[in-house]
DRENPAVEX-580655 format. One record per residue: residue in one letter; x, z, y of N, C-alpha, C in turn. Coordinates in pm, whole numbers, plus 50000, padded with zeros to 5 digits. Each point is the difference from the previous one (the first is absolute). Example, Ala and Ser with C-alpha at 12.3 -4.5 7.8 and 13.67 -1.06 7.14 Angstrom:
2
A513195078049431499115000050119500905000050120
S499654992850105500825000650119499235007350109
REM end
This chain:
264
M786754131843693500305012150051500465009449877
I498914996949886500415009849885501214992249931
A500364985649988500864994349952501235005550072
A499905003250142501235002650061500235015049960
I499085009749962500285013049957500555002249882
R499554988849895500454999849878501854994949991
Q499994992550112501444993450020500855011750048
R499545008450083500905011450042499875011649915
A498825001049903499895011049918501485006249923
P500604991349943501215002449933501065007050054
R499944995950142501215005650070499785005850122
D498355002950028499705007950132499625013749971
P500785010550038499605012649950498435004250092
F499854994750111498835001450073498824995349919
V500064989549925498784997049925499935007549859
V501245006049955499735010149892499245011650037
F500245005250138499315011350044498544998350031
L499744985050037498594999050023499005001249891
I500764992949884499325003249863499885010249937
S500965009050018499965012149943499115009050080
A499914998950125499075007450099498684997549948
A499634985749983498634994149980499545006849847
A500934999449905499625005749874499715016450019
I500695007550060499715013050022498865004050079
F499704992650099498705000950071498864996849911
A500224990149904498744996749903499965009749917
L500985007649949499735011449904499545009950067
Y500415002950132499225011950062498625000550005
W499384987150032498754997150033499295001149863
A500624995249883499374998449857499695013849955
V501065009550049499715014149952499285007750114
A500234999650112499275008850092498664996650026
G499814984549990498714997550023499104998549880
R500365004949899499255002249867499065008150030
K498754998949957498765010950024499755006449863
E499815011650016499575009249877498634997349972
T499654998949870498944998449944499305012549950
I498654998150044499185011549957498934992949897
E500195006649875499164994849884499005006749985
V498764990849976498615008449957499694991749879
P500495007149881499524994549880498515004549961
L499724990749899498635001749951499845013349962
S500925007049944499755014549954499665008550115
V500744994550123499475009450122498734998550040
Q499654986149997498684998250048498985005049926
R500135000249861499015004549905499815015150047
S500995008250041500165014050030499345001650109
L500014991450093499255000350142498634999349980
D499664987849910498514999249981499355011349933
D500805006549894499295011649932499865012050093
D500905002550086500095011850082498684996950118
Y499924986550016498724997050100498435001249937
S500204995849884498665003349910499895015349963
L501015007349986499795011449972499485008450138
M500354995950111499465006250118498584995850063
T499924988149958498874991650055498764997649902
G500414998649869498905000049899499784985049963
H500714989550081499974986249966501474993950007
Q499964987549959501174990149997500214996650148
P501244997850054500384995050123499534984050013
D499334995650098499994986750018501364992650061
A499894988550009501294992550070500555007050106
R499105000950101500365006250129500655015449974
A499325006649945500425015649944501455001249943
R500104987549878501184999949930501144997250100
Q499814989450085501044996150114500365010850076
K499035009850043500345010050076500785010249914
L499705002849881500795008249917501424995449989
V500164987749989501364995249966500674999950139
D499484998550136500615001350116500325015750015
D499125007249966500285014450043501445004349901
Y500094993849873500905004049918501354994950059
V499984989250045501414994150062500155007350134
G498965004350071500265005650116500615014549948
N499645006849915500495012649985501384997749919
E500304991449920501384996049961500854997150123
L499714993450081500814996250128500415014850075
L498815006650019500265014050046501015010249926
F499884997549892500725010549904501574992650013
R500084987649990501554993850015500505004550139
E499274998550087500555004450136500155014350009
A499445008849939500115013149988501565003149945
V499944993649864501454998849950501194994750078
Q499764989250069500934995550075500525010150113
R498925006550042500185009850116500595013049941
G500155001849857500555010649940499045012750008
M498614995750019499025010750018499885008049865
H500164994049897499885005449869501145010249980
M501244999950068501035009750008499735011350086
T499264998650119499965010350087498515004749994
D499084995249958498595008549963500155007549891
K499625016650011500345006349889498954998649912
T498544998550038499024998949910500244986049918
T500044988650045500484987649956501155000449890
K501165006150055501185000849910499555010649891
Q499265007949989499735011549892499354992249893
R498664993350072499414993349925500804989949904
L500964992750052500594990549926501015007249890
I500585010950044500775007149903499055007649896
D498765003950021499325004049886499624988849925
R499604988050039499984987149905500874997549942
V501334998950019501234995949937500125012849892
R499965011550049499975012049894498824994649879
F498934998450012499004996149899500404988149941
M500644988250061500414990249919501115000249890
I500955011850052501035002549927499515009149863
S499405011150049499625009449875498544993949919
G499254994950093498644996749913499175010349983
A498935001449938499115011349947500755004849907
P500195012650008500785007649880499085001549866
P500584996849892499495000649855499325013050004
E498935000649877499405010649969501125009549927
P500235012050038500995008749926499405004649878
S500615004049894499605007049867500035015350055
E499405005749891499795016050010501315007249997
D500914990549910501275008249965500534999050150
Q500194987050029500764998950157499625010450128
L498595001749974499425009350117500525014549958
M499895003649874500435015549950501415001250022
T500884988549982501355001350014500285002550159
W499284993750071500305001650168499605012350020
Y498805005749948499515012250039500775012449959
A500774997349890500995010049943501175000550099
G500274987650031501135001250101499955002550144
H498884999350031499855004250150498775011050020
Q500155010149933498755009749990500055006450157
D501145001150081499935005550129498904994150075
L499734988649984499014992250069498485003949972
Y499955005549879498655002849960499635016249970
R500425007450111499825013950015498965003950094
A498995006949970498895004150085500675009050091
E499675000750114500365008050103499465015649984
P500585010450056499385013850013498595000450056
W499085007749945499095002350076499415013450025
V499105002550067499495011650050498394999450007
S499385009849954498615003850019499875011550099
L498994997050095499905010850092498354999250047
K499745011950041498785001950077500135003550158
H499554993450088500205005950144498625000250074
V500095008350100499155000650112500384993250101
F499404992650078500494990750123499125003350105
F500935002150122499564999850128500414989350107
E499374995150060500524992350096500785003950096
R499485010650052500955008650088500425014349956
K501025005450029500525011849929498915014350028
P499465003949911499035009650047500705013850071
A499095005850071500745009950052500145013449917
D499075001749915500325012549895500684992949873
A501054995250008500584993549871500465009249912
A500465013050048500365011049914498775005549931
A498995000050057498515006349953499664991349881
V500254982750009499374991949920500894999549874
L501335002450019501025000449899499845011549904
A499615010850054499675015249927498794997349917
K498964994550076498784997849913500294990349882
L500624988550026500154991149881500785008049876
N501155006350047500765007549901499205012049933
G498945004450065499145010749949498904992049923
G499944990549975499114993049917498894993950072
G499875001750108498774994350095500214985750019
S499064991750055499674987950026500234997850148
V500554990550062499934995850133499534984850002
A498984995650094499574984850009501194993050045
G500495000350122500794991850063499204989850044
D500984987950021499314987150042500124989249892
E499134990050020499994989749884501344993549990
F500434996749895501274991549983499534986649916
W500714988550039499304988749928500484998749861
M500955006549936500464999349867499515011449938
G499155007850043499625011949951500855013249992
H499695010249965500795013449986500765002049890
D499804990949884500655003949858500814987849984
L501205000050019501054989449960500595002049902
S499684991749866500695003249878500774990049963
K501395004849956501134992249963500224988950079
Y500325004150135500484990450086501354998749998
G500644987549989501384997850022500765004750124
I501325005149985500465004850137500124987950101
S500124986449963500024990350121498694999050053
M498725001149892498554999850075500015011850116
L500295010949947499885011750074500764999250142
R501434993749989500724998650135499414988750076
G499354989749930499534989150103498675005450054
M499265008049948498755005250034500265012450106
F500785007849988500105012150081501335002150095
G501174991749936501095001250081501075007249923
E501384998850037501055007149935499935013950013
S499885004150097500105015150038498815008249914
F498914992950000498945007749913500334999949855
L500494989549959500494998549860501025011849958
D501064999250100500875011749973499505013049985
S499125001950076499295015249994499375002849874
V499204988649948499365000049876500935002049876
E501144993550011500934999949898500425013349981
K500305008650124500555011849995499115010949963
Q498704998749989498685010049972499955000749858
P499975012949978499725004149857498434997049971
E499524997749856498984998649950499055011650013
G498634997450011499115011249998499915006550124
K500494996150088499935011250121499764990150120
W499025002250087499684994050130501135001150108
A500204988850070501105001750126499604991250102
G500375004250120499644991850114499635008550123
P499764994050122499514984549995501444992249998
L499994988949905501064989450010499604989350079
R500864994350112499644988050082500494989449915
S498864988650012500424988349955499934989250101
S500034986449969499554990250094498474997750019
R499185007649943498794999650015499235011350065
G500755011649990499355011850048500605012249933
W499325011249969500485013149947499395000249870
H500615007849907499585001349860500525016749944
F498975001349930500515015049920499804993649842
V501215001149956500394994349862500135010049887
E499484996649878500315005349889500404988949888
V501245003149959500664991249913499195006249861
T499424992049923499525001749868500714995049876
A500944990450013500694994149894501164991750041
R501004997649918501154993050033500274992449895
G500794987250013500294991749897501294995350032
K501264999849896501034991750016500124987149976
D500984991550047500084987149979500034998949838
Q499454988049947499984997449867500044985149962
L500534997849879500124985349973498534995549956
L499634988250058498724996149965499964994449858
P499134999549910499884994249878500254985050006
Y500454994749901500064982950011498704994550033
T499085004749914498564993650017499585001150123
D500085011150068499855001050148500714992250099
A501274997849962500894992050117500064987349948
R499294992849900500424986749944499834989350103
E498904999250076499704990850079501254997750121
Q500615011250036500885001250101501454995849939
V500095006449893501254995649890499964984549997
K498974993949961499764984750009500534994550120
Q499085003950108500584992550138501515002150023
D500605012149973501535004450037500774989249900
Y499464998549867500934992449928500094985850047
Q498794995150016499954985050034500764998450148
A499985008150097500644999250113501525001749980
D500275006849905501514999149976500554988149938
Q499064993449912500504987149951499874989250060
T499224999750113499984990350106501055002150080
G500505011650042501045002550104501324995649936
T500105001449872501324998449932500014983649979
A499154993849992499894985049989500444993950164
V499545005950088500274997350161501435003750012
R500335011049961501395002450016500984991849931
R499604996949896500894988949927500344988750064
E498694993650062500184987850061500575000650142
I499665009550067500945004050144501485001349960
A500505006549895501364999449955500584985549973
R499264992349934500334985549975500164993550142
L498805002050066500084991650123501005003350113
R500565016250008501015001950079501454995649978
Q500174994149864501254993849989500224987350062
D499024994550066500104989450065500275000250167
Y499895013150019500255004050159500905011350019
A500574996550113500955012150045499195008750116
V500235011949984499275007250057500915009750099
H499705000350136500865005850092499285009850050
V500265011350005499315011250071501115005650107
E499344996850137500885002650131500015015650015
S501215006250012500085013350032500735001150129
REM end
């Protein structure tokens, strides 16, 4: 039979077709049937042993070591299945963690900046290191609006004292930033306080917590923080900028290999 095929091979197109089909079929199975390999190198095994020892206080025996390897392989299989299903692209938390890890791999830990670098950054970004305006005030607090509000106000402006209700932050608020006052009492209360002259009681002013009779005792404008006071924030901002610059540079390089289409 083989001899007959050989004799027909040079002149029979059907035999050429069979040989070609068999070769393609064999190549397909060689590629498609090839299994991926999950490597568990000694370095990974040692790491698994170290983690086990840290958690349990002793080295794993043969049975425990086998379970560590089996769990590692199982997790690797699940990870690969997740990647195959595109879950790393659709799960926002997983995707962000991968992005953050790549960012760190690109930029690494930022080097310790010199004082000259920090002071140069501080000088060029002084708008970031300004203390906001502040207000010092005294207030008498009432959970409910008092029926004799006019009498209370007259007594306070006459130099008398009024007890009012207890307030968790006290009744003398010294040098509170406007953002803190806004957060504590609300925007409308802050607007009223900002319009109020110093040294005179006003009220009752409504806040998110109740009713207040207020005397503004001092005000301060926004001002530049001294370098010594702002240094730690300056350092964090400088290093964040250095990291961001390295990441943006790498993104620009990577983008050259991609066509970006924004549907409109």
